[in-house]
N, C-alpha and C positions, 0 to 999 in steps of 0.2 A: 481509567475512565469512570468516574464516579457518577453513576446514573441513579436518579431518584426513583425509588420504588413507588407503587401506587399510593402509598400513604404520604400525604403532604406534610404532616406534622411528625417530626422525629428528631432525636438528638443523638449526637455521637457518644457512644458508650466506651469504646476502646479502639485503639489503632490511630494512625495518623495519615490523613489524606495527603498524597503527594510526597511521601517520605523519600528524601534524596533529590528533591527538585533542583536545589542549588547546584549540586554536582552535575545534574543532567544538562544544565545550560552551558557548561564548558565545551563539550564536544559539539553541541548544536551551534554555538558561536563559531567554532573552528570550521565546521562544514559550510556555513553560510559565507564566511569570509573567503574560503578557497573558491567556492562556486562563483561568488561575485567578482573576485579579482580575475579569475580565468576568463569570464565573459567580457569584462571590461578591457582586459589587455588585448584580446583578439579583436573586439569591435573597434576600439580606439586605434589600434595598429593599422587596421584596414582603412579607417577614415583618414589617418595621417598620410597613408600612401597616396590618397587621392589629391592631397594638397588643395583642399577647398575650405577656406575659412568659414563659410556659411554653415557647412555641415558640422564643423567643430564647435561653432557657437551654439547650434541646436543641441549638440551632444552635451555641452556644459550645462545648459539649462535643464535638460532632462536628468543629468547627474545630480544637480542640486535638489530637484523635485523628488527624485527617487530616494535620496538620502533622508529627506524629511519624512517621506512616507514610511521608510523602513524603521526609522527611530520611533515613529508612532505605532507601527505594527508590532514592534518588539514587545509591547505590553501584552498583547494577546498571546504571544508565545510563552511569556513568563506565566500568565494565568493558566494556560493549558498545563504547563509543568507543575504548577502549584496544586492543581486539581487532579493531576495525573489522568487527564481526559483525552478523548480523541479530538483531533483538531477539526472543527466545523467552521466552514467559511460563512461569514456573515452575509446578509443580503447586500450590503454596500460593497463588500469585497467581490461577490459574484457579479454584480453589475459592472464594477470596474474591470474585472478580468474579461468579461464578455465584450465590453466595449473595446478594450485594448486588443483582443483577439480579432475583432471585426476590422480594426485599423490595419492589422497585418494582412488580413484577407483582401481588404480594399487596395492596399499598397501593392500586393503581389499581382492583382488582377488589372491594375490601372497603369502602373509605371512601365516604361520601356524596359526591355531586357537588360540594357546596359546600366540602368540605375536601380535595378531590383536589389542587388547586393548592397548598395549604399543605403537604401531604405531599410533593409533588414538589419544592417549593422547599427543604424541609429535606433531602430526599434528595440534592440537588445540592451541599449544603455539604461533604460528605465528599470527593467527587472534586475539587472546587475547592481544598480545603485540601491535598489530596495534591499537586496540581499546584504550588501555591504553595510547599509544603515542598521539593519537588524543585528548583524554581527557586532557592530560597534556598540550599540546600545546594550546588548547582552554582555559584552566584555566589561563595560563600565559597571553594570549591575553585579557581575560576578566578582569584580575587584572589590567592591564595597562589601559584598557578602563574605569574601575571604578575609577581610580585615576583622569582621565581626567574629568569624570562626577562630581566628588566632587568639582572640581574647577569651575564648571558651575552650580550653584544651580538653575538657572532659566530654566534649560533644561526641555523640555516637557515630561511629564509622558506618558508612553505607555500602552494602554489597549489591552488585547488579543482579545477583541471582536470588535475592530474598524477595518473596512475594509480599504484597501489601494485603493484610487481613484487617478489615474494618467492620466493627459491629455497631449497629444502631439500635435505638430503643424500641423499634417496632419488630425486633427479632429478625431483622434482615442482616445477613453477613455478605460482604463484598470481598472477593478475592481477585487480585490482579497483580501483574508484575509491578515492581517499584518504578518510580518515575525515571530513575537512572537506567533501568533496564530497557524500557520501551520508548521513552520520549525521543532520545537521540536517533533511534532507528526510524521513528515516524517522520521526523523532519528531514532526515537524510534522504529518505525515500521520496519525499516531495521534491527535493532538489534533483534527484535522479530523473524524475519525469520531465522536469524543465530542461535538464542537460541533454535528454534525448532529442528534443526538438532543436536545441542549440547545435548539436553535432550535425543534424540533418540540414540545417539552414545556413550554417556559417563555415564549416571546415571544408577544405579543398582536397579531401582524400578521393580515392576512386569511388564511383557511385555505389558499387556493390558493397564495398567495405563500410562506407558511410551509412548505408541503409541497415546493415547488420548491427553496427555499433549503436545507432539511434534506437532501434527497437529493443536491443538488449538492455540499454539504460532505462528506457521507458517502462518495459515490463517489470524490470527489477524494482523500480520505484512504485509501480502500480500495485504489485503484490506485497511489497514491504510496508506500504503505508496502511498500517492497521494497529489496533490495540485489542486486547481481549479482557474479558471479565467474566467471572462466575458469580452469579447472584443466587445466594442460598436463602430461600423463603421457607423457613421451617413451619410456620402456621399452615401454609397451603400445601406443604410437602412438594414443592416445585424447585427444581434446579434449572436455572436459566443461564445458558451459555451465550455470550454475546461477543461477536466479532465486528469491529467497525471497519470501514474501508470505503473506497471510491467506486462509483459506477458499477454496482452489482457485486462487489467483493464483500460487502457486509452481509452478516447472517445472524439470526437469532434462533436458538433452539430451547424450547421450554419442555423439560423432561419431568414427567410425573414420577416421583420417587416411591410411591406406595407399592408398586409391584416388586420392588427390589429389597433384598434383605442384607446384602453385603457389598462392600467395595473391594474388589480384588486388584492386587498388583501382580501382573503376570510378566515373567521374564522368559525370553526365548533361549532355550538350552544351547542351540548351535551358535549363538552370539556371545556366549560366556557372560550372560546377564547384562550385556550392553544395550540391548533393545528391550524396552519396558513399555507395557501398555497398562492402562488403568480401566477397569471394567466395573460397571454396575451390574450385579448378578442377582437374578431371581429364579423362581421355579420355571417360568415359561420363556424368559428372554434375557438377553444380555445387551448392554449398550456400552460400546467402547468410547471413552473420552478422547477427543482429538489430540493428536500428538503434539500440536503446537502448544497445548496447555500442560502437557505432562513431561516434555522432553527438555527440561532445563538442564543444560550441561553444567557440570561442576568441576572446577579445577582441583578440588581437594575432596578426599573421601573421609575426612575426619568426622563429619557429622552426617550420617546417612539419612537422618530425618529432615535435614534442611530443605531438601527438594521435595518433600512429601507434605508440605504445608497445605496444598490444595486437598490432598486426600484426607489429611487429619481434620480439616475444617468440614468437609462433606460428611465424614463419619460422625463427628461430634454433633453436628446440627441435625442430622437425620437419623441418628442412632443406628448406624449400620455397622455390621460386623466387619472385621478386617481379615483378609485372606491374602497370603503370599504363596504363589505357586510358580513352578517352572514347567513349561510345555515345549514339546518339539514342534517342528513345522507342521506336522499333520494335525496336532491339537490346536494350532493357531491358524488353520486354513481359512476359517470364517473371517479372519482379519487380514491375513497375508494376501489372500487371493484378490479381494477388492482393492486393497491398497496397491498391490503389485500391478493389477490391471490399470489402475489410474496412472501409476508411474510410467508404465509402458505406453499408454495412450499419449501422455504428455511428451514423452521422448520422441514418439513418432511424429507428432505435430511439429515439434521443434526441428527435427531433422528435415522434414519436408519443406518447411519454411526456409531453413538455411540453404537448402539446395536451390530453391527458387531464386533467392536473392543473390546467390553466389554464381549461378550458371547463366541465368537468362538476363537479357539486356533490361536496364531500368532507365527511367527518365534522366536525361543528362543535364537538364537545367532545372533550377528551382522555380516552381510555379504554384499557383493557388490550389490546384487540384491535389498535389502531393501533400501540402500542409493540411488541407481539410481531411485528406485520407488518414493522416497520422492521428488526428483527433477522433475520427470515426472508429478507427481500430481500437483505440483505448476504451471507447464507450461500449462497443458491442462485444468484445472478446470475453469478458467475464460471464455473461449470460450464456454464450455458446459453450464455454468451458464447463459450466455447471451442468448444462444439458448432456454433454458427452460423458461427464463423470457419472451421472445418473444411469446412462446406458451401460457403462462397463462395470459399475459398482452399484448394483440395484438395491443393496441393503443400506445405502447411505441415507441418513435422515434428511428430509427436506426442510429448508429454512422457513421460519415463520415470518421472515422479513417482508414477504410480498404483500401481506395484508396492510402494511403501512403506506404503500404506494398504489393502492387499488384505484384511487381516483386521480392519479397523476400519470404523466407519461413516464415510462421506464427508460433507463439509460440506454438499453439496447435498441429501443424504438427510435430514439433520437440519433443514436449511432448509425443505425441502418439508413435513416434518411440522409445523414451526412455523407455516407459512403455512396449512396445513389447520386447525390449532387456532385461528388467528386468524379464519379464515373461519367456523368453527363458532361462535366466541364472538360474532361479529357477528349471528348469528341469535337471540341471547338478548335482543335489544332490545325484544321484545314479551313480554307476560305469557304468551302461548300460542304455542308453537313452530309450531302448525298454522295460525296466522293467515295469511290470504292476502296480507297486507301485509308479511310478513317479508322477502321478497326485495327489495321496494322500499326497505325501511329498511336492508337490508344492502348495497344498491348503492353508496352513497358509500364504504364501506370497500373494497369490491371494486375500485372505480375507483381509489382511493388505492393499493392493492396493484399493480394493473396499471400505473399511471403510474410509481410508484417502480421497479418491476421493469423496465419498458421503458427508462427512463433509465439505470439501473444496468447493464443488459446492454449498452447502446450504449457507455457509457464504458469498460466492461471490454473490449469488442471493440477499441476504439481503443488501449487499453493493450497488448493481445495482439498487435496488428499490429506494434508496435515491439519486442516481446520474443520473437517466434517466428521461428526459422530457416526459410528456404524451400529446398526441394529441387527441382532441375530436371534432367531427363535430357537429355543431348545426343544427338540423333539423327544 
């Protein structure tokens, strides 16, 4: 994600933006085509079983419209890969997605129960066609690019584990994973979020199993939809770590380098050097760089410096000394304890949520309340997860991202309102709101919300453990 620094006028000095973007489009195209075809097959098979020509005609129209939208939207996917940036939805895309979501809400709340499944099947035709159109367009572009590559046999091979190091004329250095490393994961995670809702609304498994699969796919996509970047501003002596993400998953950390004299690479003795941390070390304090930025796995050990590009760049730009040490568990207690506490908290939340969804009864039919609850859980869980991580790991650095949304509604505020609306809608299951049985009939949906929320919070905590710097004061 190539983010412009405060200086508006600058020129590229070295490095290549989006190195490996062509290769990144191959798995992205494959992911989109698989997701699109799976949704299309399930939706169309259900519509064919109804034997209603009118529904099939509507599905064909939506299919053509979706293919056209997907072919047009593929340009933005290619541009994101070229720039190796985080995917940001445009205003028109947000308006379209919001309107389409409201169509689903209106359909679920208006149609008779016998026609709800038919409406939902037709509703899924458009996103499935969009995914298929994006995949087709990317495949055509990739084919043309492959022909060009065959004419240039000397072209440089791209490794998914090589970092992108870019230097600009204003003495700003940007370090991020290559496009081939993070762009397929980013778009694959976006598809997982959509597939979570698809599993909940379309598949005819048992309700408990369907709820667990839906939230597992959704949270995997929510936490996987991110890119990271280290921005090294040597004139200001500031190291800015930036994580993109949806609905509170994003974070910015601006670290003043002046108090630190070295950048240490620390290996845990008990792990035979397999667990490695990178720390900014000074006389009074240490800051541990997030594991998500330092734990690039390597299939070969021929070049031990290949995975230390981030460390080399930081040391060179800020003139820090290099230290390599091995410590035991006691010596790493200031890192292992908060990270271990975060992992334990995340595991507890996941276990509680799984038990709730597996043991207790859940809503047996698809309704608007459960669909709204799914969205509300996605919006509110990152903020709750970050709050609990601060409780169990008090030396975690707080993100600077909140200042950018000071004058806007936060995602968790919108999510809380959505969950309240969902809970209110669940009370409408009886003819009379004053009925004594209203709560008992609302209990399955409340159980679903609590289970989904608990699992989502746990997964988000595990993600934040890997993306949050730790601060430790030296006594």
